[in-house]
C-alpha positions in Angstrom: 65.3 -4.2 6.1 65.1 -3.0 2.5 64.0 -6.5 1.5 61.3 -6.5 4.2 60.0 -3.2 2.9 59.9 -4.4 -0.7 58.2 -7.7 0.2 55.4 -5.9 2.2 55.0 -3.3 -0.5 54.7 -6.0 -3.2 52.1 -7.9 -1.2 50.1 -4.8 -0.7 50.2 -4.0 -4.4 49.1 -7.5 -5.2 46.1 -7.4 -2.8 45.0 -4.0 -4.1 45.3 -5.1 -7.7 43.1 -8.1 -7.2 40.2 -6.2 -5.7 37.4 -5.4 -8.2 36.7 -1.6 -8.4 33.0 -2.0 -7.8 32.4 1.7 -7.1 30.5 1.1 -3.8 31.9 0.3 -0.4 30.6 0.1 3.1 31.9 2.2 6.1 32.9 5.1 3.8 33.5 7.2 6.9 36.9 5.4 7.1 38.0 7.4 4.1 37.6 10.8 6.0 41.1 11.9 6.9 42.2 12.4 10.5 44.1 15.4 11.9 44.3 19.0 10.7 48.0 18.8 10.0 47.7 15.9 7.6 44.6 17.3 5.8 46.2 20.8 5.4 49.1 19.0 3.7 46.6 17.5 1.2 46.5 14.1 2.8 50.1 13.4 1.8 51.1 11.9 5.2 52.1 8.3 4.9 55.8 9.1 4.7 55.5 11.8 7.4 53.3 10.1 10.0 55.0 11.6 13.1 52.0 12.4 15.3 49.2 10.3 16.9 47.1 10.6 13.7 49.7 8.2 12.1 47.4 5.4 13.3 45.1 6.5 10.6 47.6 7.2 7.8 50.4 4.8 8.5 50.5 3.0 11.9 54.2 2.4 11.7 54.8 6.1 12.3 53.9 6.0 16.0 57.1 3.9 16.6 59.0 7.2 16.0 57.3 9.1 18.8 59.3 9.7 21.9 56.6 11.0 24.3 53.0 10.1 25.1 50.6 12.0 23.0 46.9 12.7 23.0 45.2 14.0 19.8 41.6 15.3 19.6 40.2 16.2 16.2 36.8 17.7 15.3 35.6 18.2 11.8 32.6 20.1 10.6 31.4 17.9 7.7 28.7 18.8 5.2 24.9 18.3 5.9 25.4 19.1 9.7 27.5 15.9 10.1 30.4 16.0 12.5 33.5 13.7 12.3 35.5 13.1 15.4 38.9 11.4 15.8 40.7 10.8 19.1 43.9 9.0 19.7 46.4 8.2 22.5 49.9 6.9 22.0 52.2 5.4 24.6 55.9 4.7 23.7 57.3 1.7 25.7 61.0 1.9 24.8 62.4 -1.3 23.2 59.0 -3.0 23.6 57.5 -0.8 20.9 54.7 1.7 20.9 51.1 1.1 21.7 48.1 3.3 20.8 44.3 3.4 20.8 42.1 5.4 18.5 38.5 6.2 17.9 36.8 7.8 14.9 33.1 8.3 14.1 30.5 10.4 12.3 27.5 11.8 14.2 24.4 13.6 13.2 21.0 14.7 14.6 18.0 12.4 14.5 15.9 12.5 11.4 12.2 12.3 10.8 10.8 8.9 9.9 8.6 8.9 6.8 6.8 6.0 5.1 5.1 5.6 1.8 1.8 7.4 2.0 2.6 8.6 5.6 5.1 11.5 5.7 4.2 12.8 9.1 4.7 9.8 11.4 5.9 11.8 14.4 8.8 9.3 14.8 12.5 9.9 14.4 15.5 7.6 13.8 19.2 7.9 14.3 22.2 7.0 12.2 26.0 7.0 12.7 29.2 5.1 12.3 32.3 4.5 14.4 35.6 2.7 14.6 37.6 1.7 17.6 41.2 0.7 17.0 44.3 -0.6 18.8 47.8 -0.1 17.4 51.3 -1.5 17.9 54.4 -0.4 16.1 58.1 -1.0 16.6 61.4 0.1 15.1 63.1 -3.0 13.7 66.3 -0.9 13.0 67.2 2.7 13.3 65.8 3.2 9.8 62.9 0.8 9.4 59.6 0.7 11.3 56.5 -1.4 11.0 53.1 -1.0 12.6 49.6 -2.5 12.8 46.2 -1.1 13.6 43.3 -3.5 14.2 39.9 -2.0 14.5 36.3 -2.8 15.2 33.8 -1.1 12.8 30.1 -0.4 13.4 27.5 1.3 11.2 23.9 1.9 12.4 20.8 3.3 10.8 17.5 3.1 12.8 17.2 -0.5 14.0 19.7 -2.0 11.5 23.5 -2.3 11.8 26.6 -3.7 10.1 29.6 -4.7 12.2 33.0 -6.1 11.4 36.7 -5.8 11.8 39.7 -4.6 9.7 43.4 -4.4 9.8 45.9 -1.6 8.8 49.5 -2.4 8.1 52.2 0.2 7.5 56.0 0.6 7.1 58.3 3.6 7.2 61.9 3.6 5.9 64.6 6.3 6.2 66.6 5.9 3.0 70.4 6.5 3.0 69.7 9.4 0.6 67.8 11.4 3.3 64.2 11.1 2.1 61.7 8.8 3.7 59.5 6.1 2.2 56.1 5.1 3.6 53.6 2.5 2.6 50.4 1.4 4.2 47.4 -0.8 3.3 44.3 0.1 5.3 40.9 -1.3 5.9 41.8 -4.9 5.0 39.0 -7.1 6.2 35.8 -9.0 5.4 32.7 -7.5 3.8 30.0 -5.8 5.8 26.3 -6.6 5.7 23.3 -4.8 7.1 21.1 -6.8 9.5 18.4 -5.8 12.0 14.7 -5.6 13.0 13.9 -3.1 10.2 14.5 -5.8 7.6 11.6 -7.9 9.0 8.3 -7.7 7.0 5.1 -9.6 6.6 4.6 -11.4 3.3 1.9 -13.5 1.6 4.0 -16.3 0.1 1.0 -17.8 -1.9 -1.5 -15.0 -2.7 -3.4 -17.3 -5.1 -3.9 -20.1 -2.6 -7.2 -20.1 -0.5 -6.8 -20.4 3.2 -3.0 -19.6 3.3 -1.4 -17.5 6.0 -1.2 -14.0 4.7 1.2 -12.8 7.4 4.3 -14.9 7.2 7.4 -13.3 8.7 10.1 -12.6 6.1 13.5 -11.0 6.1 14.8 -8.6 3.4 18.1 -9.9 2.1 20.9 -7.2 1.8 24.1 -7.3 -0.2 27.6 -7.6 1.2 29.8 -4.6 0.6 33.6 -4.4 0.6 35.4 -2.1 3.0 37.2 0.9 1.4 40.5 -0.8 1.0 43.3 1.6 0.1 47.0 1.3 -0.6 49.1 4.4 0.2 52.7 4.8 -1.0 54.5 8.0 -0.1 57.8 9.9 -0.1 58.8 12.9 2.0 61.8 14.9 3.0 62.9 17.9 5.1 64.7 21.0 3.8 66.6 22.8 6.6 66.9 26.6 6.2 68.8 27.2 9.4 67.3 29.9 11.6 64.6 30.6 9.0 62.9 27.3 9.6 62.3 23.9 8.0 60.3 22.9 4.9 58.7 19.4 4.8 57.3 18.2 1.5 55.4 15.0 0.9 53.7 13.1 -2.0 51.4 10.1 -1.7 50.2 7.8 -4.4 46.8 6.1 -3.6 45.2 3.1 -5.0 41.6 2.6 -3.7 39.2 -0.3 -4.5 36.3 2.1 -5.1 37.9 4.7 -7.5 40.7 5.4 -9.8 44.3 5.9 -8.7 45.2 9.5 -7.6 47.9 11.5 -5.8 48.1 13.8 -2.9 50.8 16.4 -2.3 51.6 18.9 0.4 54.1 21.1 2.2 54.7 22.3 5.8 56.9 25.2 6.8 57.9 25.5 10.4 59.4 28.6 11.9 60.5 30.1 15.2 62.0 26.8 16.4 59.0 24.7 15.5 56.6 27.1 17.2 54.6 28.3 14.2 53.5 26.2 11.2 52.0 27.0 7.8 50.8 24.3 5.5 49.2 23.8 2.1 48.3 20.9 -0.2 46.4 19.5 -3.1 44.3 16.3 -3.0 42.9 13.7 -5.5 45.3 14.8 -8.3 44.6 12.6 -11.3 40.9 12.0 -10.7 38.6 13.3 -13.5 35.9 14.4 -11.0 37.8 15.7 -8.0 35.6 16.5 -5.0 38.4 17.2 -2.6 40.7 19.8 -4.1 43.0 22.1 -2.2 43.7 22.7 1.5 45.6 25.2 3.7 46.2 25.3 7.4 48.3 26.6 10.3 49.4 25.6 13.7 50.9 27.0 16.9 52.9 25.0 19.4 53.0 26.1 23.1 55.7 24.6 25.4 54.4 23.5 28.9 56.2 22.1 31.9 56.2 18.5 30.9 55.8 18.7 27.1 53.9 20.9 24.7 50.4 21.7 23.4 49.8 22.2 19.7 46.6 23.7 18.1 46.1 23.1 14.4 43.5 24.2 11.9 42.8 23.0 8.4 40.5 24.5 5.7 39.7 22.2 2.8 38.1 23.3 -0.5 35.5 20.9 -1.8 34.0 21.1 -5.3 30.3 20.5 -4.6 29.8 19.6 -0.9 30.9 22.8 0.7 34.1 23.7 2.4 35.5 21.7 5.4 36.8 23.1 8.7 39.0 20.8 10.8 40.3 21.6 14.3 42.9 19.5 16.2 44.4 19.7 19.7 47.7 17.7 20.4 49.2 17.2 23.8 52.6 15.8 24.3 53.8 14.8 27.8 
């Protein structure tokens, strides 16, 4: 299984290295992290990946879940934008684990303005969403592999861009105790805007007498890459007996639209995994860090057939304002 892990990691590194860092990508909402727990740990989650948000960070992680899980995440993003993430995971024993997930950004309608006509009385909407289906399996007691295929849609007024992408991840428990995780996410074709708002009337021969001055034309838009990202992480647990457990994690990230950077985080659980305190640092190594530090906490309540966990994350941004993220997890 070590050989399989090395081969997949090598292929992922090769793909990421061959992508030109153009600086601009489509469907950038796919880069918004899912789950309060992962965000409060600085986004260092590819080698942890042990809740339903693993379908975002490293889809192989859902193979380790023993119970069905529902996760609902709400994020208050800057500029009155909300980010929502919902996931459901169903373990099927030796047949593997299946999951579905939804993520999207939503905002209020905005006023339509045109050149020389600011008060049109019209409004338009904009938003983006992704709908994914995941499958993961434990190939051995130490090695897991997972896939997440997703449909992507971005809309603004009467224009849209639609496409599909694939995430692939692996998780390996080393003989030395620590875990290794690797994932390449948002691998797919470029997106391109199309729609009625790109239609316009043009005079193709203004100097020719008697020509048609109202020929229908279509504005041509560029194709943009998806935000392809390679994550490679390591994590481990330190057991302090009755005092609790400390989990640390570090992720190295190689995106196609920025320089390489690292995320790091810790989680301390106490009172028999009932209370959690977390902290992390994000985008380490970037010269202009927008996402900086994060903290969070969680409480787990046992119920008759499982447990309910409520998590909160606070993320400090440099210019955009601070981020609040709330997550509800139900295991049954």
